[in-house]
MARBA-3410 file (N, C-alpha, C, O; in Angstrom, 1 decimal):
216
-6.5,-12.9,4.4,-7.1,-12.3,5.6,-6.0,-11.4,6.2,-4.9,-11.8,6.4 ~ -6.4,-10.1,6.5,-5.4,-9.1,7.0,-5.5,-9.0,8.5,-6.3,-9.6,9.2 ~ -4.6,-8.1,9.1,-4.6,-7.9,10.5,-5.8,-7.3,11.1,-6.2,-7.6,12.2 ~ -6.5,-6.4,10.3,-7.7,-5.8,10.7,-8.8,-6.9,11.0,-9.5,-6.9,12.0 ~ -9.0,-7.8,10.0,-9.9,-8.9,10.2,-9.6,-9.8,11.3,-10.5,-10.2,12.1
-8.3,-10.1,11.5,-7.9,-10.9,12.6,-8.2,-10.3,14.0,-8.7,-10.9,14.9 ~ -7.9,-9.0,14.0,-8.2,-8.2,15.3,-9.7,-8.2,15.6,-10.1,-8.4,16.7 ~ -10.5,-8.0,14.5,-12.0,-8.1,14.7,-12.5,-9.4,15.3,-13.3,-9.4,16.2 ~ -11.9,-10.5,14.7,-12.3,-11.8,15.2,-11.9,-12.0,16.7,-12.7,-12.6,17.5 ~ -10.7,-11.6,17.1,-10.3,-11.7,18.4,-11.2,-10.9,19.4,-11.5,-11.4,20.5
-11.5,-9.7,19.0,-12.4,-8.8,19.8,-13.8,-9.5,20.0,-14.3,-9.5,21.0 ~ -14.3,-10.1,18.8,-15.6,-10.7,18.9,-15.6,-11.9,19.9,-16.5,-12.0,20.6 ~ -14.6,-12.7,19.8,-14.6,-13.9,20.7,-14.2,-13.5,22.1,-14.8,-14.2,23.1 ~ -13.4,-12.5,22.4,-13.2,-12.1,23.7,-14.5,-11.6,24.3,-14.8,-11.9,25.5 ~ -15.3,-10.8,23.5,-16.5,-10.3,24.0,-17.5,-11.4,24.3,-18.2,-11.4,25.3
-17.6,-12.4,23.4,-18.5,-13.5,23.5,-18.2,-14.3,24.8,-19.1,-14.6,25.5 ~ -17.0,-14.6,25.0,-16.6,-15.5,26.2,-16.6,-14.6,27.5,-16.7,-15.2,28.6 ~ -16.5,-13.3,27.4,-16.5,-12.5,28.6,-17.9,-12.1,29.1,-18.1,-12.1,30.3 ~ -18.8,-11.9,28.2,-20.1,-11.2,28.6,-21.3,-12.1,28.5,-22.4,-11.8,29.0 ~ -21.2,-13.2,27.8,-22.3,-14.1,27.6,-22.6,-14.8,29.0,-21.7,-15.1,29.7
-23.9,-14.9,29.3,-24.4,-15.5,30.5,-24.7,-17.0,30.4,-25.1,-17.6,31.3 ~ -24.5,-17.5,29.2,-24.8,-18.9,28.9,-23.6,-19.8,29.3,-22.5,-19.4,29.7 ~ -23.8,-21.1,29.1,-22.8,-22.2,29.5,-21.6,-22.0,28.7,-21.6,-21.8,27.5 ~ -20.4,-22.2,29.4,-19.1,-22.2,28.8,-18.6,-23.6,29.0,-18.8,-24.3,30.0 ~ -17.9,-24.1,28.0,-17.4,-25.5,28.0,-15.9,-25.6,27.5,-15.6,-24.9,26.6
-15.1,-26.4,28.2,-13.8,-26.7,27.8,-13.7,-28.2,27.5,-14.3,-29.0,28.2 ~ -12.9,-28.6,26.5,-12.7,-30.0,26.2,-11.5,-30.3,25.3,-10.7,-29.4,25.0 ~ -11.4,-31.5,24.9,-10.3,-32.0,24.1,-10.9,-32.5,22.8,-12.1,-32.9,22.7 ~ -10.2,-32.4,21.7,-10.7,-32.9,20.4,-9.5,-33.5,19.6,-8.3,-33.2,19.8 ~ -9.9,-34.4,18.8,-9.0,-35.1,17.9,-9.6,-35.1,16.5,-10.8,-35.0,16.3
-8.7,-35.2,15.5,-9.2,-35.2,14.1,-8.4,-36.0,13.2,-7.2,-36.3,13.4 ~ -9.0,-36.5,12.1,-8.3,-37.2,11.0,-8.7,-36.5,9.7,-9.8,-36.0,9.5 ~ -7.8,-36.6,8.7,-7.9,-35.9,7.5,-7.6,-36.8,6.3,-6.8,-37.8,6.4 ~ -8.3,-36.5,5.2,-7.9,-37.0,3.9,-7.5,-35.8,3.1,-8.4,-34.9,2.8 ~ -6.3,-35.7,2.7,-5.8,-34.6,2.0,-5.9,-34.9,0.5,-5.4,-35.9,0.0
-6.6,-34.0,-0.2,-6.9,-34.2,-1.7,-6.2,-33.1,-2.5,-6.4,-31.9,-2.2 ~ -5.5,-33.5,-3.5,-4.7,-32.5,-4.3,-5.1,-32.7,-5.8,-4.3,-32.9,-6.7 ~ -6.4,-32.5,-6.0,-6.9,-32.6,-7.4,-6.6,-31.5,-8.3,-6.5,-31.6,-9.5 ~ -6.6,-30.3,-7.7,-6.4,-29.1,-8.5,-4.9,-28.6,-8.3,-4.7,-27.6,-7.5 ~ -4.0,-29.2,-9.0,-2.6,-28.8,-8.9,-2.3,-27.5,-9.6,-2.6,-27.4,-10.8
-1.7,-26.5,-9.0,-1.3,-25.3,-9.7,-0.4,-25.6,-10.9,0.4,-26.6,-10.8 ~ -0.4,-24.8,-11.9,0.4,-25.1,-13.1,1.9,-25.1,-12.9,2.6,-25.7,-13.7 ~ 2.3,-24.4,-11.8,3.7,-24.3,-11.5,4.2,-25.3,-10.4,5.2,-25.2,-9.9 ~ 3.3,-26.3,-10.2,3.6,-27.3,-9.1,3.6,-28.7,-9.7,2.9,-29.0,-10.6 ~ 4.4,-29.6,-9.1,4.5,-31.0,-9.5,3.2,-31.8,-8.9,2.6,-31.3,-7.9
2.9,-32.9,-9.5,1.7,-33.7,-9.1,1.9,-34.2,-7.6,3.1,-34.4,-7.2 ~ 0.8,-34.4,-6.9,0.9,-34.9,-5.6,-0.1,-36.0,-5.4,-1.1,-36.1,-6.1 ~ 0.1,-36.9,-4.4,-0.8,-38.0,-4.1,-1.7,-37.6,-2.9,-1.3,-36.8,-2.0 ~ -2.9,-38.1,-2.9,-3.8,-38.0,-1.8,-3.2,-38.7,-0.6,-2.8,-39.8,-0.7 ~ -3.2,-38.1,0.5,-2.6,-38.6,1.7,-3.5,-38.4,3.0,-4.6,-37.9,2.8
-3.0,-38.7,4.1,-3.8,-38.6,5.4,-3.0,-37.7,6.4,-1.8,-37.5,6.3 ~ -3.8,-37.3,7.4,-3.3,-36.4,8.4,-4.1,-36.6,9.7,-5.1,-37.3,9.7 ~ -3.6,-36.1,10.8,-4.3,-36.2,12.1,-3.9,-35.0,12.9,-3.1,-34.2,12.6 ~ -4.7,-34.9,14.1,-4.4,-33.8,15.0,-5.0,-34.0,16.3,-5.9,-34.8,16.5 ~ -4.6,-33.2,17.3,-5.1,-33.3,18.6,-5.0,-31.9,19.3,-4.0,-31.2,19.1
-6.0,-31.5,20.1,-5.9,-30.2,20.8,-7.0,-30.0,21.8,-7.6,-31.0,22.3 ~ -7.2,-28.8,22.2,-8.1,-28.4,23.2,-9.0,-27.3,22.6,-8.6,-26.6,21.6 ~ -10.2,-27.1,23.2,-11.1,-26.1,22.7,-11.9,-25.5,23.9,-12.0,-26.0,25.0 ~ -12.5,-24.3,23.6,-13.4,-23.7,24.5,-14.6,-23.2,23.7,-14.5,-22.7,22.6 ~ -15.8,-23.5,24.2,-17.0,-23.1,23.4,-18.0,-22.4,24.4,-18.0,-22.6,25.6
-18.9,-21.6,23.8,-19.9,-20.9,24.6,-21.1,-20.6,23.7,-20.9,-20.2,22.5 ~ -22.3,-20.7,24.3,-23.5,-20.3,23.6,-23.5,-18.8,23.4,-23.1,-18.0,24.3 ~ -23.8,-18.3,22.2,-23.9,-16.9,21.8,-25.3,-16.4,22.0,-25.5,-15.5,22.8 ~ -26.2,-17.0,21.3,-27.6,-16.7,21.4,-28.5,-17.8,20.9,-28.2,-18.3,19.8 ~ -29.5,-18.2,21.6,-30.4,-19.2,21.1,-29.7,-20.5,20.8,-29.0,-21.1,21.7
-29.8,-21.0,19.5,-29.1,-22.2,19.1,-27.7,-22.0,18.5,-27.1,-22.9,18.0 ~ -27.3,-20.8,18.6,-26.0,-20.4,18.0,-24.9,-20.4,19.1,-25.0,-19.8,20.1 ~ -23.8,-21.1,18.8,-22.6,-21.1,19.7,-21.3,-20.9,19.0,-21.3,-21.0,17.7 ~ -20.3,-20.6,19.7,-19.0,-20.3,19.1,-17.9,-21.1,19.8,-18.1,-21.4,21.0 ~ -16.9,-21.5,19.1,-15.8,-22.2,19.8,-14.4,-21.7,19.2,-14.3,-21.3,18.1
-13.4,-21.8,20.1,-12.1,-21.4,19.8,-11.2,-22.5,20.3,-11.3,-23.0,21.4 ~ -10.2,-22.9,19.4,-9.3,-24.0,19.8,-7.8,-23.7,19.5,-7.5,-22.8,18.8 ~ -7.0,-24.6,20.0,-5.6,-24.7,19.7,-5.2,-26.1,19.6,-5.5,-26.9,20.5 ~ -4.6,-26.5,18.5,-4.2,-27.9,18.3,-3.0,-28.1,17.5,-2.5,-27.2,16.8 ~ -2.4,-29.3,17.7,-1.3,-29.7,16.9,-1.8,-30.6,15.7,-2.7,-31.4,15.9
-1.3,-30.3,14.5,-1.8,-31.0,13.3,-0.6,-31.6,12.5,0.4,-30.9,12.3 ~ -0.7,-32.8,12.1,0.3,-33.5,11.3,-0.3,-33.9,10.0,-1.4,-34.5,9.9 ~ 0.4,-33.5,8.9,0.0,-33.9,7.6,1.2,-34.5,6.8,2.3,-34.1,7.0 ~ 0.8,-35.5,6.0,1.8,-36.2,5.2,1.6,-35.8,3.8,0.4,-35.9,3.3 ~ 2.6,-35.2,3.1,2.5,-34.8,1.7,3.4,-35.5,0.9,4.6,-35.6,1.2
3.0,-36.1,-0.2,3.8,-36.8,-1.2,3.8,-36.1,-2.5,2.7,-35.9,-3.1 ~ 4.9,-35.7,-3.0,5.0,-34.9,-4.2,6.0,-35.5,-5.2,7.1,-36.0,-4.8 ~ 5.6,-35.5,-6.5,6.5,-36.0,-7.5,7.5,-34.9,-7.9,7.1,-33.8,-8.0 ~ 8.8,-35.3,-8.1,9.8,-34.4,-8.6,10.5,-34.9,-9.8,10.6,-36.1,-10.0 ~ 10.9,-33.9,-10.6,11.6,-34.3,-11.9,12.7,-33.2,-12.0,12.4,-32.1,-12.5
13.9,-33.5,-11.6,15.0,-32.5,-11.7,15.9,-33.0,-12.9,16.6,-34.0,-12.7 ~ 15.8,-32.3,-14.0,16.6,-32.7,-15.1,16.9,-31.5,-16.0,16.3,-30.4,-15.8 ~ 17.8,-31.6,-17.0,18.2,-30.5,-17.8,16.9,-30.1,-18.6,16.8,-28.9,-18.9 ~ 16.0,-31.0,-19.0,14.9,-30.7,-19.8,13.9,-29.8,-19.0,13.3,-28.9,-19.6 ~ 13.7,-30.1,-17.7,12.7,-29.4,-16.9,13.2,-28.2,-16.2,12.5,-27.6,-15.5
14.5,-27.9,-16.5,15.0,-26.7,-15.9,16.5,-26.6,-15.7,17.1,-25.6,-15.4 ~ 17.2,-27.8,-16.0,18.6,-27.8,-16.0,19.2,-27.7,-14.6,20.3,-27.1,-14.4 ~ 18.5,-28.2,-13.6,19.0,-28.0,-12.2,19.9,-29.1,-11.8,20.5,-29.0,-10.7 ~ 20.1,-30.2,-12.5,21.0,-31.2,-12.1,20.5,-32.0,-10.9,19.3,-32.3,-10.9 ~ 21.4,-32.4,-10.0,21.0,-33.3,-8.9,20.4,-32.5,-7.7,20.0,-31.3,-7.9
20.3,-33.2,-6.6,19.6,-32.7,-5.5,20.3,-31.4,-4.9,19.6,-30.4,-4.6 ~ 21.6,-31.4,-4.9,22.3,-30.2,-4.3,22.4,-29.1,-5.3,22.8,-28.0,-4.9 ~ 22.1,-29.3,-6.6,22.2,-28.2,-7.5,23.6,-27.7,-7.7,23.8,-26.5,-8.2 ~ 24.6,-28.5,-7.4,26.0,-28.0,-7.5,26.4,-27.7,-9.0,27.3,-26.9,-9.2 ~ 25.7,-28.4,-9.9,26.0,-28.2,-11.3,24.7,-28.0,-12.1,24.1,-29.0,-12.4
24.3,-26.7,-12.3,23.0,-26.5,-13.0,23.0,-27.0,-14.4,21.9,-27.0,-15.0 ~ 24.1,-27.4,-15.0,24.0,-27.9,-16.4,24.3,-29.4,-16.4,24.7,-29.9,-17.4 ~ 24.2,-30.1,-15.3,24.5,-31.5,-15.2,23.5,-32.3,-16.0,22.3,-31.9,-16.1 ~ 23.9,-33.3,-16.7,23.0,-34.2,-17.5,22.2,-35.1,-16.7,21.4,-35.8,-17.2 ~ 22.5,-35.2,-15.4,21.8,-36.1,-14.5,20.3,-35.8,-14.4,19.9,-34.6,-14.3
19.5,-36.8,-14.4,18.1,-36.7,-14.2,17.6,-37.4,-13.0,17.9,-38.6,-12.8 ~ 17.0,-36.7,-12.1,16.5,-37.3,-10.8,15.0,-37.2,-10.8,14.4,-36.1,-10.8 ~ 14.3,-38.4,-10.6,12.8,-38.4,-10.6,12.4,-39.3,-9.5,13.1,-40.2,-9.1 ~ 11.2,-39.1,-9.0,10.6,-39.9,-8.0,9.6,-39.2,-7.2,9.1,-38.1,-7.5 ~ 9.2,-39.9,-6.0,8.2,-39.3,-5.1,8.9,-39.0,-3.8,9.7,-39.8,-3.3
8.7,-37.8,-3.3,9.3,-37.3,-2.1,8.2,-37.1,-1.0,7.1,-36.6,-1.3 ~ 8.4,-37.7,0.2,7.5,-37.6,1.3,7.9,-36.5,2.3,9.0,-36.5,2.7 ~ 7.0,-35.6,2.6,7.2,-34.6,3.6,6.3,-34.7,4.8,5.1,-34.9,4.6 ~ 6.9,-34.8,6.0,6.1,-34.8,7.2,6.0,-33.3,7.7,7.0,-32.7,8.0 ~ 4.7,-32.8,7.7,4.5,-31.4,8.1,3.8,-31.3,9.4,2.9,-32.0,9.7
4.4,-30.4,10.3,3.9,-30.2,11.6,3.4,-28.8,11.8,4.1,-27.9,11.5 ~ 2.1,-28.7,12.2,1.5,-27.4,12.3,1.0,-27.1,13.7,0.7,-28.0,14.5 ~ 0.9,-25.8,14.1,0.1,-25.3,15.2,-1.1,-24.6,14.6,-0.9,-23.7,13.7 ~ -2.3,-24.9,15.0,-3.5,-24.4,14.3,-4.4,-23.8,15.4,-4.6,-24.3,16.5 ~ -5.0,-22.7,15.0,-6.0,-22.0,15.8,-7.3,-21.9,15.0,-7.4,-21.0,14.2
-8.3,-22.8,15.3,-9.5,-22.8,14.6,-10.6,-22.0,15.3,-10.6,-21.9,16.6 ~ -11.4,-21.3,14.6,-12.6,-20.5,15.1,-13.8,-20.9,14.4,-13.8,-20.8,13.1 ~ -14.9,-21.3,15.1,-16.1,-21.8,14.4,-17.3,-21.2,15.0,-17.4,-20.8,16.2 ~ -18.4,-21.1,14.2,-19.7,-20.8,14.7,-20.5,-22.1,14.4,-20.4,-22.7,13.4 ~ -21.4,-22.5,15.3,-22.2,-23.7,15.2,-23.6,-23.4,15.5,-24.0,-22.7,16.4
-24.5,-24.0,14.6,-25.9,-23.8,14.8,-26.7,-25.1,14.8,-26.5,-25.9,13.9 ~ -27.5,-25.3,15.9,-28.3,-26.5,16.0,-29.5,-26.4,15.2,-30.4,-25.6,15.4 ~ -29.6,-27.3,14.2,-30.7,-27.2,13.2,-31.8,-28.1,13.5,-33.0,-27.8,13.2 ~ -31.6,-29.3,14.2,-32.6,-30.2,14.5,-32.2,-31.2,15.6,-31.3,-32.0,15.4 ~ -32.8,-31.1,16.7,-32.5,-32.0,17.9,-31.0,-31.9,18.1,-30.4,-31.0,18.6
-30.2,-33.1,17.8,-28.8,-33.1,18.1,-28.0,-32.9,16.8,-26.7,-33.1,16.9 ~ -28.6,-32.4,15.7,-27.8,-32.2,14.5,-27.5,-30.7,14.3,-28.3,-29.9,14.6 ~ -26.2,-30.5,14.0,-25.8,-29.1,13.9,-25.0,-28.9,12.6,-24.4,-29.8,12.0 ~ -24.9,-27.6,12.1,-24.0,-27.3,11.0,-23.0,-26.3,11.6,-23.3,-25.6,12.6 ~ -21.9,-26.2,11.0,-20.8,-25.3,11.6,-20.0,-24.8,10.4,-19.9,-25.4,9.3
-19.3,-23.7,10.7,-18.4,-23.1,9.7,-17.5,-22.1,10.4,-17.8,-21.7,11.5 ~ -16.4,-21.8,9.7,-15.5,-20.9,10.4,-14.2,-20.8,9.6,-14.1,-21.1,8.4 ~ -13.2,-20.3,10.3,-11.8,-20.1,9.7,-10.8,-20.7,10.6,-11.1,-20.9,11.8 ~ -9.6,-21.0,10.1,-8.5,-21.4,10.9,-7.2,-20.8,10.4,-7.0,-20.7,9.2 ~ -6.3,-20.5,11.3,-5.0,-20.0,11.0,-4.0,-21.1,11.4,-4.2,-21.7,12.5
-3.1,-21.4,10.6,-2.1,-22.5,10.9,-0.7,-22.0,10.5,-0.5,-21.2,9.6 ~ 0.3,-22.5,11.3,1.7,-22.2,11.1,2.5,-23.5,11.0,2.5,-24.3,11.9 ~ 3.2,-23.6,9.8,4.0,-24.7,9.6,5.3,-24.5,10.4,6.0,-23.5,10.2 ~ 5.7,-25.5,11.2,6.8,-25.3,12.2,8.1,-25.9,11.7,9.2,-25.5,12.2 ~ 8.1,-26.8,10.8,9.4,-27.5,10.5,9.9,-27.3,9.1,10.9,-28.0,8.7
9.4,-26.3,8.3,9.9,-25.9,7.1,9.8,-24.4,6.9,9.0,-23.8,7.6 ~ 10.7,-23.8,6.1,10.7,-22.4,5.9,9.6,-22.0,4.9,9.6,-22.5,3.8 ~ 8.7,-21.2,5.3,7.6,-20.8,4.4,7.8,-19.4,3.8,6.9,-18.8,3.2 ~ 9.0,-18.8,4.0,9.2,-17.5,3.5,8.4,-16.4,4.2,8.3,-16.4,5.4 ~ 7.9,-15.5,3.4,7.2,-14.3,4.0,5.8,-14.7,4.4,5.2,-14.1,5.3
5.2,-15.7,3.8,3.8,-16.1,4.1,3.8,-17.1,5.3,3.7,-18.3,5.1 ~ 3.9,-16.6,6.5,4.0,-17.5,7.7,2.7,-18.1,8.0,2.7,-19.3,8.6 ~ 1.6,-17.5,7.8,0.3,-18.0,8.2,-0.5,-18.6,7.0,-0.6,-17.9,6.0 ~ -1.0,-19.8,7.2,-1.9,-20.4,6.2,-3.4,-20.2,6.8,-3.7,-20.5,7.9 ~ -4.2,-19.6,5.9,-5.6,-19.4,6.3,-6.5,-20.3,5.5,-6.4,-20.5,4.3
-7.4,-21.0,6.3,-8.4,-21.9,5.7,-9.8,-21.6,6.1,-10.0,-21.0,7.2 ~ -10.8,-21.9,5.3,-12.2,-21.8,5.7,-12.7,-23.2,5.8,-12.3,-24.1,5.1 ~ -13.7,-23.4,6.7,-14.3,-24.7,7.0,-15.8,-24.7,7.0,-16.4,-23.7,7.3 ~ -16.4,-25.8,6.6,-17.9,-25.9,6.7,-18.2,-27.4,6.9,-17.5,-28.3,6.3 ~ -19.2,-27.7,7.7,-19.4,-29.1,8.0,-20.8,-29.3,8.7,-21.5,-28.4,8.9
-21.0,-30.6,9.0,-22.2,-31.0,9.7,-21.9,-32.1,10.7,-20.9,-32.8,10.5 ~ -22.6,-32.1,11.9,-22.2,-33.1,12.9,-23.4,-33.4,13.8,-24.5,-32.9,13.6 ~ -23.1,-34.1,14.9,-24.1,-34.5,15.9,-23.5,-34.5,17.3,-22.3,-34.7,17.5 ~ -24.3,-34.2,18.3,-23.9,-34.2,19.7,-25.1,-34.8,20.5,-25.6,-34.1,21.4 ~ -25.4,-36.0,20.3,-26.5,-36.7,21.0,-26.0,-37.0,22.5,-26.8,-37.0,23.4
-24.8,-37.3,22.6,-24.1,-37.6,23.9,-23.0,-36.6,24.1,-22.8,-35.8,23.3 ~ -22.3,-36.6,25.3,-21.2,-35.7,25.5,-20.2,-35.7,24.4,-19.6,-34.7,24.0 ~ -20.0,-36.9,23.8,-19.1,-37.0,22.6,-19.7,-36.4,21.4,-20.8,-36.7,21.0 ~ -19.0,-35.5,20.8,-19.5,-34.7,19.6,-18.6,-35.1,18.4,-17.4,-35.1,18.5 ~ -19.2,-35.3,17.3,-18.5,-35.5,16.1,-19.0,-34.7,14.9,-20.2,-34.3,14.9
-18.1,-34.4,13.9,-18.6,-33.7,12.8,-17.7,-34.1,11.6,-16.5,-34.5,11.7 ~ -18.3,-34.0,10.4,-17.5,-34.1,9.1,-17.5,-32.8,8.5,-18.5,-32.1,8.2 ~ -16.2,-32.4,8.1,-16.0,-31.0,7.6,-15.2,-31.0,6.4,-14.4,-31.9,6.1 ~ -15.4,-29.9,5.6,-14.6,-29.7,4.4,-13.7,-28.5,4.8,-14.2,-27.4,5.2 ~ -12.4,-28.6,4.6,-11.4,-27.6,4.9,-10.7,-27.2,3.6,-10.2,-28.0,2.9
-10.7,-25.9,3.3,-10.2,-25.4,2.1,-9.3,-24.1,2.3,-9.7,-23.2,3.1 ~ -8.1,-24.1,1.7,-7.3,-22.9,1.8,-7.8,-21.7,1.0,-8.4,-21.9,-0.1 ~ -7.6,-20.5,1.5,-8.0,-19.3,0.8,-7.1,-19.1,-0.4,-7.6,-18.5,-1.4 ~ -5.9,-19.5,-0.4,-4.9,-19.3,-1.5,-3.9,-20.4,-1.5,-3.7,-21.2,-0.5 ~ -3.1,-20.4,-2.5,-1.9,-21.4,-2.6,-0.9,-21.0,-1.6,-0.6,-19.8,-1.3
-0.2,-22.0,-1.0,0.8,-21.7,0.0,2.0,-22.7,-0.3,1.8,-23.5,-1.2 ~ 3.1,-22.5,0.3,4.2,-23.4,0.0,5.3,-23.3,1.0,5.3,-22.5,2.0 ~ 6.4,-24.1,0.8,7.5,-24.1,1.7,8.8,-24.6,0.9,8.6,-25.3,-0.1 ~ 9.9,-24.2,1.4,11.2,-24.6,0.7,11.4,-26.1,1.0,11.5,-26.5,2.2 ~ 11.4,-26.9,0.0,11.4,-28.4,0.2,12.8,-29.0,0.3,13.0,-30.2,0.4
13.9,-28.2,0.2,15.3,-28.6,0.4,15.7,-29.6,-0.7,16.7,-30.4,-0.4 ~ 15.1,-29.7,-1.8,15.6,-30.6,-2.9,16.8,-30.1,-3.6,17.7,-30.8,-3.9 ~ 16.8,-28.8,-3.9,18.0,-28.2,-4.5,18.0,-26.7,-4.4,17.0,-26.1,-4.1 ~ 19.2,-26.1,-4.6,19.4,-24.7,-4.6,20.2,-24.3,-5.8,21.3,-24.8,-5.9 ~ 19.8,-23.4,-6.6,20.5,-22.9,-7.8,20.6,-21.4,-7.8,19.6,-20.8,-7.8
21.8,-20.9,-7.8,22.0,-19.4,-7.9,21.2,-18.7,-6.7,20.7,-17.6,-6.9 ~ 21.2,-19.4,-5.6,20.5,-18.8,-4.4,19.0,-19.0,-4.4,18.4,-18.6,-3.4 ~ 18.4,-19.6,-5.4,17.0,-19.9,-5.4,16.7,-21.3,-5.0,17.3,-22.2,-5.5 ~ 15.8,-21.4,-4.0,15.5,-22.7,-3.4,14.3,-23.3,-4.1,13.3,-22.6,-4.4 ~ 14.3,-24.7,-4.2,13.1,-25.3,-4.8,12.0,-25.3,-3.7,12.3,-25.2,-2.5
10.7,-25.3,-4.2,9.6,-25.1,-3.2,8.5,-26.1,-3.6,8.3,-26.4,-4.8 ~ 7.7,-26.5,-2.6,6.5,-27.3,-2.8,5.3,-26.3,-2.6,5.2,-25.6,-1.6 ~ 4.5,-26.3,-3.7,3.3,-25.4,-3.7,2.0,-26.2,-3.7,1.9,-27.2,-4.4 ~ 1.1,-25.8,-2.9,-0.2,-26.5,-2.8,-1.3,-25.6,-2.2,-1.0,-24.5,-1.7 ~ -2.5,-26.0,-2.3,-3.6,-25.4,-1.6,-4.3,-26.4,-0.7,-4.7,-27.5,-1.2
-4.5,-26.1,0.6,-5.1,-27.0,1.5,-6.5,-27.4,1.0,-7.3,-26.5,0.6 ~ -6.8,-28.7,0.9,-8.0,-29.2,0.4,-8.3,-30.5,1.1,-7.8,-31.6,0.7 ~ -9.1,-30.5,2.2,-9.1,-31.6,3.1,-10.5,-32.0,3.5,-11.4,-31.1,3.7 ~ -10.8,-33.3,3.6,-12.0,-33.8,4.2,-11.6,-34.2,5.7,-10.7,-35.1,5.9 ~ -12.3,-33.7,6.6,-12.0,-33.8,8.0,-13.0,-34.5,8.9,-14.2,-34.2,8.7
-12.6,-35.5,9.7,-13.5,-36.1,10.7,-13.0,-35.6,12.1,-11.8,-35.8,12.5 ~ -13.8,-34.8,12.8,-13.4,-34.3,14.1,-14.3,-34.9,15.2,-15.5,-35.0,15.0 ~ -13.6,-35.2,16.3,-14.3,-35.8,17.5,-13.9,-35.0,18.7,-12.7,-34.8,18.9 ~ -14.8,-34.6,19.5,-14.5,-33.8,20.7,-15.2,-34.3,21.9,-16.3,-34.9,21.8 ~ -14.7,-34.0,23.1,-15.3,-34.5,24.3,-15.1,-33.4,25.4,-14.0,-33.0,25.7
-16.2,-33.0,26.1,-16.0,-31.9,27.1,-15.4,-32.5,28.4,-15.7,-33.6,28.8 ~ -14.6,-31.7,29.0,-14.0,-32.1,30.3,-14.3,-31.2,31.4,-14.1,-31.5,32.6 ~ -14.9,-30.0,31.1,-15.4,-29.1,32.1,-16.5,-28.2,31.6,-16.3,-27.7,30.5 ~ -17.5,-28.0,32.4,-18.6,-27.2,32.0,-18.9,-26.2,33.2,-18.7,-26.5,34.3 ~ -19.4,-25.0,32.8,-19.8,-24.0,33.8,-20.9,-23.1,33.2,-20.8,-22.8,32.0
-21.9,-22.8,34.0,-22.9,-21.9,33.6,-22.7,-20.5,34.3,-23.6,-19.6,34.1
END
């Protein structure tokens, strides 16, 4: 997604929240994730399915009829476990520090990474039957505690279904990255090149939200 598309989205939501005469709502939301890494890129090591969580705030407003839009900001935590194999056979990188690229030492195992994100999700929601709705959208996220190189923003698309029979609203969503992303994993550095963890976001999400202020 480029800057033109991002600008269009910002203009759309500013217009929606500024000129719509329908109810506007602010609230808090929390989420839990199952991170699934079934489709590992050929240049990446295997990964284990793990869990994540998040908490944030949102603003929503009716657009027209049964269609509404929401915009949020949240903190997201993800746990990523990746297998590593640093040996002369797999690349000759030696130990963790890479001080001897021709070292006979072999280092293997599972490495756990705690990932901290700032996320801005944007959704459209449509009420299909009584309290049942479907929703979809995109989200931009920024990894804050590892170096991601030139690709600072991770873009995901989301789709899901949920219910809002009471003020408490819940939904089950599928979240998928548009492309592979990665970060420098600090395992080793050889000739100025740093090792990296590569993955594509692929998550099953349970989201729960509660309104704290409404205005018509």
